[in-house]
C-alpha positions in Angstrom: 5.5 158.1 44.4 3.9 160.0 47.4 3.2 157.5 50.0 -0.2 157.3 51.8 0.2 157.7 55.6 -1.6 155.2 58.0 -1.0 154.7 61.6 -0.5 151.5 63.9 -0.7 151.3 67.7 2.0 149.7 69.7 1.2 147.5 72.9 2.1 150.4 74.9 -0.1 152.9 73.1 2.4 154.8 70.8 1.2 155.8 67.2 3.5 154.7 64.7 3.3 156.3 61.1 3.6 153.6 58.1 3.3 153.9 54.5 3.0 151.1 51.8 4.2 151.5 48.2 3.0 149.4 45.4 1.3 146.1 45.6 2.4 142.4 45.6 4.3 140.3 48.3 5.0 142.4 51.2 8.5 143.7 52.3 8.9 145.7 55.5 11.8 148.0 55.9 12.9 148.1 59.9 13.1 151.8 60.5 16.5 153.5 61.2 16.9 156.0 64.0 15.7 159.0 61.7 12.7 157.2 60.6 12.1 155.9 56.9 9.2 157.9 55.6 10.6 161.5 56.0 13.8 160.1 54.5 12.1 158.6 51.4 10.2 161.8 50.9 13.6 163.9 50.5 13.8 164.6 46.8 16.5 162.6 45.2 17.7 161.0 48.2 18.7 157.1 47.1 21.6 156.6 49.2 20.8 157.7 52.8 17.1 156.4 52.6 15.6 153.3 51.8 17.1 152.8 48.5 15.6 150.0 46.1 12.3 150.6 47.6 11.0 151.9 44.3 12.9 149.1 42.5 11.2 146.5 44.5 7.8 148.1 43.7 8.7 147.9 40.0 9.4 144.4 40.4 6.1 143.7 41.9 6.4 144.0 45.6 4.8 146.1 48.2 7.1 148.0 50.5 6.2 149.4 53.8 8.2 152.1 55.5 7.7 153.4 58.9 8.9 156.2 61.3 9.8 154.8 64.7 8.7 156.5 67.9 10.2 159.8 68.4 10.7 160.4 64.8 9.0 161.6 61.7 5.4 161.3 61.7 4.9 159.0 64.7 4.5 160.1 68.2 7.3 162.1 69.3 6.9 161.0 73.2 7.8 159.0 74.8 10.9 159.1 73.0 12.1 155.4 73.9 14.8 153.8 71.7 15.4 150.6 73.5 15.6 147.0 71.7 12.3 146.3 73.1 10.6 149.7 72.1 12.1 149.5 68.4 10.6 145.8 68.4 7.4 146.8 69.7 7.1 149.4 66.7 8.1 146.9 64.1 5.6 144.2 65.5 2.7 146.9 65.5 3.3 147.8 61.9 3.3 144.3 60.6 0.4 143.4 62.6 -1.4 146.4 61.1 -0.5 144.9 57.7 -2.1 141.7 58.4 -0.2 140.0 55.7 2.3 137.6 57.1 4.3 136.2 56.2 6.5 139.0 55.0 10.0 139.7 53.8 12.0 141.8 56.1 14.9 144.2 55.7 16.8 145.7 58.4 19.8 148.1 58.1 21.9 150.3 60.2 20.2 151.0 63.4 17.2 149.0 62.2 19.0 145.9 62.0 18.7 144.8 65.5 15.3 145.0 65.8 14.9 143.2 62.3 17.1 140.4 63.8 14.9 140.3 67.0 11.5 139.9 65.0 12.7 137.3 63.1 14.1 135.3 66.1 10.8 135.9 67.9 8.4 135.4 64.8 10.0 132.7 62.5 6.4 131.8 61.2 5.8 135.4 60.0 9.1 136.1 58.1 9.9 134.5 54.6 13.5 136.0 54.1 15.4 138.5 56.2 17.9 140.9 54.4 20.5 142.7 56.8 22.2 145.4 55.0 25.1 147.3 56.5 23.9 145.6 59.6 25.2 145.3 63.3 24.5 142.9 66.3 26.1 145.2 68.8 25.6 149.1 69.0 29.1 149.2 70.7 30.8 147.6 67.7 28.8 149.7 65.3 29.7 153.0 66.8 33.6 152.2 66.9 33.7 150.5 63.3 34.6 153.3 60.9 35.7 157.1 61.1 32.1 158.0 60.3 30.5 156.0 63.1 33.1 157.1 65.4 32.4 160.7 64.8 28.9 160.1 65.2 29.5 159.9 69.2 31.8 163.0 68.9 29.0 165.0 66.9 26.4 163.8 69.2 27.8 166.2 72.0 27.2 169.2 69.6 23.7 168.5 68.8 22.1 170.2 71.8 24.4 173.5 71.2 24.0 173.5 67.5 21.5 171.3 65.8 21.4 172.8 62.3 25.6 172.1 62.2 25.3 168.5 63.3 22.6 167.7 60.7 24.3 169.5 58.1 27.5 167.6 58.6 26.0 164.2 59.0 23.9 164.8 55.6 27.0 166.2 53.7 29.3 163.3 55.1 26.7 160.7 53.8 26.9 162.4 50.3 30.4 162.6 50.1 30.4 166.4 50.1 29.3 166.0 46.5 26.1 167.9 46.4 25.8 170.8 49.0 22.1 171.8 47.9 21.2 168.3 48.3 22.8 168.2 51.6 21.0 171.3 52.8 17.8 169.6 51.8 18.6 166.4 53.5 20.0 168.1 56.8 16.5 169.9 56.8 14.7 166.8 56.4 16.6 165.1 59.4 15.9 168.4 61.6 12.1 167.8 60.7 12.3 164.2 61.5 13.9 164.3 64.8 14.6 166.7 67.7 17.9 167.3 69.1 17.0 165.5 72.5 15.6 162.5 70.7 18.8 162.4 68.7 20.9 162.1 71.9 18.8 159.9 73.4 18.4 157.6 70.5 22.3 157.3 70.0 22.9 156.7 73.6 20.3 154.0 73.4 21.7 152.5 70.3 25.0 151.7 72.1 23.1 149.4 74.3 21.6 147.5 71.4 22.9 143.9 71.4 21.0 141.1 69.7 24.4 138.8 69.3 22.6 136.0 71.5 19.8 135.9 69.1 21.8 135.4 65.8 22.0 131.6 66.1 18.0 131.4 66.7 17.3 133.1 63.4 15.7 130.2 61.6 14.7 132.0 58.2 16.8 132.4 55.0 18.8 135.4 55.5 21.0 137.6 53.3 23.7 139.8 54.7 24.8 142.7 52.5 27.9 144.8 52.9 27.3 147.8 50.7 30.5 149.1 49.6 28.6 152.2 48.1 28.3 153.7 51.7 31.6 152.9 52.9 30.9 155.2 55.9 28.1 152.9 56.9 29.7 149.7 58.1 32.7 147.8 58.0 33.2 144.4 56.8 34.3 143.1 60.0 31.0 143.7 61.4 29.0 141.7 58.4 30.9 138.7 58.0 30.8 137.6 61.6 27.1 138.6 61.9 26.5 136.0 58.5 28.6 133.4 60.1 26.5 133.2 63.4 23.0 133.1 61.5 22.5 129.4 60.4 22.8 129.1 56.7 23.1 132.7 56.0 24.7 134.2 52.7 27.0 137.0 52.8 27.7 139.2 49.8 29.7 142.5 49.1 28.2 144.8 46.2 29.7 147.9 44.8 26.8 149.6 42.9 23.2 150.4 43.4 22.5 147.9 40.5 24.3 145.2 42.0 22.3 145.9 45.3 19.2 145.5 43.7 20.2 142.3 41.7 21.3 140.8 44.9 18.2 141.5 46.9 15.7 140.3 44.3 17.6 137.3 43.5 17.3 136.4 47.2 13.8 137.3 47.7 12.7 135.4 44.6 12.6 131.5 45.4 13.7 129.1 42.9 9.6 128.4 42.6 8.9 131.9 41.9 7.6 134.0 38.9 9.6 137.0 37.4 7.7 139.4 39.8 9.0 137.6 42.9 5.8 136.0 43.9 5.7 132.4 45.3 4.3 130.1 43.2 3.7 126.4 44.7 5.0 123.4 42.6 2.0 121.6 40.7 1.9 118.3 39.0 3.3 115.1 40.9 4.9 116.5 44.1 5.9 114.8 47.4 4.2 116.7 50.5 6.1 116.6 53.8 4.8 117.6 57.2 6.8 117.9 60.5 5.4 118.5 63.8 6.9 118.9 67.2 6.2 116.0 69.7 4.1 117.1 72.9 4.2 120.9 72.1 1.4 121.6 74.5 3.0 119.6 77.3 6.5 121.2 76.5 5.0 124.6 76.8 3.3 123.7 80.3 6.8 122.4 81.6 9.3 124.9 79.7 7.1 128.0 79.7 6.4 130.2 76.7 9.8 131.2 76.2 11.4 127.8 76.8 8.9 126.4 74.2 9.7 129.0 71.9 13.1 128.2 71.8 12.4 124.6 70.8 10.3 125.8 67.9 13.3 128.1 66.6 15.6 125.1 66.9 13.2 123.0 64.9 12.6 125.7 62.3 16.3 126.1 61.7 17.1 122.4 61.3 14.0 122.0 59.0 14.8 125.0 56.9 18.5 124.0 56.5 17.5 120.6 55.3 15.1 122.0 52.8 17.8 124.2 51.4 19.9 121.1 50.8 17.6 118.8 49.2 15.6 121.4 46.9 12.6 121.5 49.3 10.1 124.5 49.2 8.5 125.5 52.5 4.9 126.1 51.8 3.9 127.3 55.1 4.5 127.1 59.0 1.9 125.5 60.8 2.4 126.7 64.3 4.1 123.6 65.5 5.7 122.4 62.4 6.3 123.1 58.6 4.7 121.9 55.4 6.9 121.5 52.5 6.9 120.1 48.7 9.5 118.6 46.7 9.8 117.6 42.9 11.1 114.2 43.8 10.1 111.6 46.6 13.7 110.6 46.8 14.6 114.2 47.6 11.7 114.4 50.3 13.0 111.5 52.2 16.8 112.6 52.0 15.4 115.8 53.6 13.3 113.9 56.2 16.1 111.8 57.3 18.3 114.8 57.5 15.8 116.6 60.0 15.5 113.6 62.1 19.4 113.3 62.3 19.6 117.0 63.1 17.2 116.8 65.8 18.8 113.6 67.3 22.2 115.7 67.4 20.1 118.7 69.2 21.1 118.6 72.9 20.3 118.8 75.8 16.6 120.3 74.7 13.7 117.6 74.9 13.3 118.1 71.0 11.5 115.7 69.0 9.7 115.6 65.6 7.0 113.5 63.8 7.4 113.5 60.1 4.8 112.4 57.5 5.1 112.1 53.9 2.6 111.7 50.7 2.6 111.9 47.1 0.3 113.3 44.7 -1.0 116.2 42.5 -2.4 118.7 44.9 -4.2 121.9 43.9 -2.2 125.2 44.1 -4.2 128.3 45.1 -2.9 131.6 46.8 0.6 130.3 47.5 -0.7 127.2 49.3 -1.4 123.5 48.5 -4.6 121.8 49.0 -6.5 118.5 48.3 -6.5 114.9 49.3 -2.8 114.3 48.9 -1.8 117.3 51.3 -4.6 116.1 53.8 -3.4 112.6 53.9 0.3 113.8 54.4 -1.0 115.6 57.4 -2.7 112.7 58.9 0.3 110.7 58.2 2.4 112.8 60.0 -0.1 112.9 62.9 0.2 109.0 63.2 3.8 109.1 63.4 5.3 108.6 66.9 8.2 111.1 68.1 11.4 110.2 66.1 9.5 108.6 63.3 9.2 109.1 59.6 6.1 107.6 58.1 5.3 107.6 54.6 2.5 106.4 52.1 3.0 103.4 49.7 3.0 105.7 46.6 6.2 107.6 48.3 7.7 104.3 48.9 7.2 103.0 45.3 8.4 106.5 43.8 11.6 105.8 45.7 12.1 102.3 44.8 15.9 101.5 44.1 16.9 104.6 45.7 18.5 102.8 48.8 15.9 103.6 51.3 15.0 101.2 54.0 11.1 100.8 54.8 9.2 98.8 57.3 5.7 97.8 56.8 3.7 99.1 59.6 0.2 97.9 58.0 -3.0 99.6 57.5 -4.4 102.4 59.5 -7.7 104.5 58.9 -6.7 108.0 58.7 -9.0 110.5 60.6 -11.6 111.9 58.0 -10.9 109.3 55.3 -13.1 106.4 54.4 -10.6 103.7 53.2 -7.4 102.5 55.3 -3.9 103.3 53.8 -1.0 101.1 54.2 2.1 103.0 55.9 5.9 102.3 56.0 8.3 103.5 58.3 11.7 105.1 57.2 14.7 103.5 58.9 17.0 106.6 59.1 18.9 105.8 62.5 22.6 104.1 61.8 22.5 100.3 62.7 
């Protein structure tokens, strides 16, 4: 399919070309050094470019590709390739889409920006896929014979740009199709000047998101693609996965296996066959978390310090949700709303969250939690209705470190071993009648 080109403007005034294929829940590819639109348009290119884009579209997803600054159809100047610049390109494209949250795919030189975006904007990313990814550029460019050779070939770029692009293209294709290699090499030359390529490879050596990996608080899949042995070594992918809380790691040996792995990961347990999130309906238990004194923390710690606490909260909550069959409905800014098929699972999750928060030192992290059960209305990947509103108000009434629940949650979990303390009736804001609340005893006595 032929993509329709649009433009987004970065914070520093650079025009970034992007294109969206298909319709459905959004998937965004973080661009590699050469840019993705031009590579996608290269006839028959399914290995070097964003493979699986068409497959995702066929599965009911929309896929957004873009050319980073200095490449493809985007502004060629200033050709700045630092992590900050590449992150700015990605932010501009996602902002222009206006469809958060999104699923984010990062591979090769696009992976550091994807990691940085997920760590910085956890509320705007549903899933993160890292494909032949690396955290540090110095590791990548010493990992395989191919990546080591890139540095040597780069020296020839200014002298013989055609030779360099032919070598790179045919190496990628395994020297199996010389005609395709010539077409791909021509596409690479159109996508970037030799000067920008030299600057980009030099800047890639300085890319380092190692310190951000523990702060990625979104579900993450790390894929080591053995189809492209040249691209990345397993010794890069496995440590990457091990440092991201709750990340999954898989090695695939075929395009089909890759397509299955990515679609299985992007499709939640509560998803339809096209991968679109469908909230649970019928009787469900709703859980809200909320950071305690978030405004005061921002004043005391500053924006960056407060954001660190948000990331820690998100990581703890999402790890607990994964353990107790919880489905994240949405991020609320200072907290998370989730649904559960059982009250006992929701209570186990709430206890795990408070225990995780209590173990998080030395930061002043504290969380309010409120739960209610009922039959909410599902609409546009969200839940609405009185049962949801009451859960929110119960959370508002809780103090830091407390878990408060409605009587219906207590009754649904009777006989499951939970300890409750009756705190009496309260009148939630916006409700006409008082409700009786119970505190869950979660601390060891």
